[in-house]
N, C-alpha and C positions, 0 to 999 in steps of 0.2 A: 528229762534233763538234756540240755544242749551238749553236743560234742565239740570239744576244742581240738582243732587240728594244728599241731605244731609242725612247721616245715623247716627242716634243716638242710643246708647245703654243705657238702664236704668235698675236700680234695686234699689228700695227704694230711688229714686232720687228726691223726692219732694222738698227738701231744695234748690236745684239748678236748677231744670228743668224749672220752670216758668221764671227765668232770661234768661236761654238759649233760650227758645222759643220766648221770647220777643225780643231778639236780632236778631233772624231770621226774625220775622215779620217786623222789621224796615228796612230790606234790600230793596233797590230800584230795584234790578234785578227782572224782571217780570216773569221769568220762573223757579220757584223753586219747587222741590218735596221733602217733608219731610217724611222720613221713620224711624219709631221708633220700635226697637226690645226690648221689656221689658222681664225681666227674671222671672216674677211672683211676682211683688212687692206687699207688704201688707200694705204700707203706702198710702199716697194720690197720688202717681204717676199716677195710672190709671185714677183717677178722673181728674187730670190735662190734661192728654193726650186726654181723651174724650171731654173735654171742648175745648181744642185747635183744635181738628178736626172739631168741629161744628162751630167754629168762624173764623178759619184761612182763609186768601185769597189764601193760597198755597194748593196744593194737598197734602193730608196727608194719608199715609198708616201706619198701626201699627198692631203688634201682641204681645200677652203676653203669654209666655210659658217657661218651664224650658230650660236651656241651660247649656253647660259645661264650662262656664266662658266667659270672655269678648271677646276673639277672635272668639269663636263659635258664640256668639251673633252678632259680626260684620259680620261674614260670612252670618248668617241668615238675617241680615239687608240688606246686598247687594242683596240677592235674592228677597227682596221686591221691590227693586229699578228698575227704567226703564230709567233713564236719561243718557245723553251723557257724563257728567262729574260727577265723584264720589268724595265725600268729607265725611270723617268720622269725625263727629263733636259733641262734648259734652260740649262745652265751651261758650265763649262769643265773638261775633263780636264787635269790638270796634268802627266801623264806618259804616254808613248805606250803603255806596257804596263799602264795602269790596268785595262782590261777583262780582259786576259789574267791578271793577278794575282788579280783577283776570281774569275774562272772556275776557276783552278787551286785556289783555296781552297775553293770550293763543291764541286768534284769530289773533293777530298781528304776530305770529311766527308759521305758519302752520305746520312746521316740528317738533315742540315740542310735547311731550307726556303729558304735564301738566305744572303746575306752583307751586312755593312755595314762602313763605314770612317770615317775622319775627314775633315773638310772645313774650309775657311775661307770666311768672307764677305769679299768684297773690293770696294772702291770704286776702280775702275781698278786701279792697282798697290798701293794701300794696303790692308793687311789690317785689317779692322774687328773681326773676331771669329773665334775658333777654336772648333770643335765637336769635342770629343773625349769620347765617352761611355764608351769602353772596352768590354770584353766584356759579354755580355748579363747583365743583372740583372733585378730585378723592375720592370716598368713601373709597378706600383702605388706604388713608392717613388721615382718620378721619373726612372728611367732611360729614355732614348728614343733610338733610332738616328736619325742624320741622314737624313731622307727622301730627299734627292738622291743619297745613296750606297747606297740599298737596291737590291740585285740579288735579285729574288724569283723563285722557280719559278712558272710559270704556274698550277700546281695551287692555289696559295694564293688567287689571284683567283677561280678556278673554285669553290673551297670557300666562301670568305668574301664573295664579291661585290666590286663596285667601290666607287667613292667616293660617299658619300651627299651629294647635291647640296643638301640642306636646310641643310647646314653651309657657310656662305659663305666662311669663312676658315680652317676647321680640319678639313675632311674628311679630310685626310691623317693628322692626329693621331687622329681617330676610327677610321680604318681600321687604324692601327697598334695601337690599343688592342684592336680587335676580334680580331686574329689573334695578339696577343702576351700578352693579359691572363692566360691560364691556364698559361703557361709550357710548353705542350705543343709549341709550334713553336720550334725553336732556330735562331738565326742564328750564323754564324761571323763573326769580327771580324778585319779587317786593320788593324793599328795604324799606319796611314800616311795622310797627307793626299793624297787622289787627286783631289779636286774643289775648284774655286774657284767659289763661288756668287756671282752678281751681287747686290751689296748693294742692297736696296730694290726 
């Protein structure tokens, strides 16, 4: 069974972190690795991480050290990970079989490099925006998968590299262009909302 590496980045994230970790613990997929890169939090974030590591049924790796912003933190989080499937995740899984469904989909199409799904942006319980891009089309024409829903095989990062930190707010977009622009890498699509993204 393939290991799914979830990579979380935190910085004074106590307000949302417990909810995020609780949604991970509810997942029914049995092979999950949780990797947390903290940027040197001074609130209760580290206390929450330490408690989670001591009680979680998942493997947990974490470090707390300065970084040069979220994309540098994401790159450092990737270096902590050892799984077959990489997911950058800081939000909420909306169903306990979210990871299982994505993995079943990926394994059903061996030639794919990963999968994506739908998501919502939510402010507490209020849905602010729906993100439904549908099956893969040309990224040159504006199609773009929701980054929080991307489940990618490690080989994509090994081939195309990590996030370019010179882009302060759009390195995830640039990364997706890098590996999707020529249509040689195919994603499979789960037409279901599986993630709620914290708005703002």
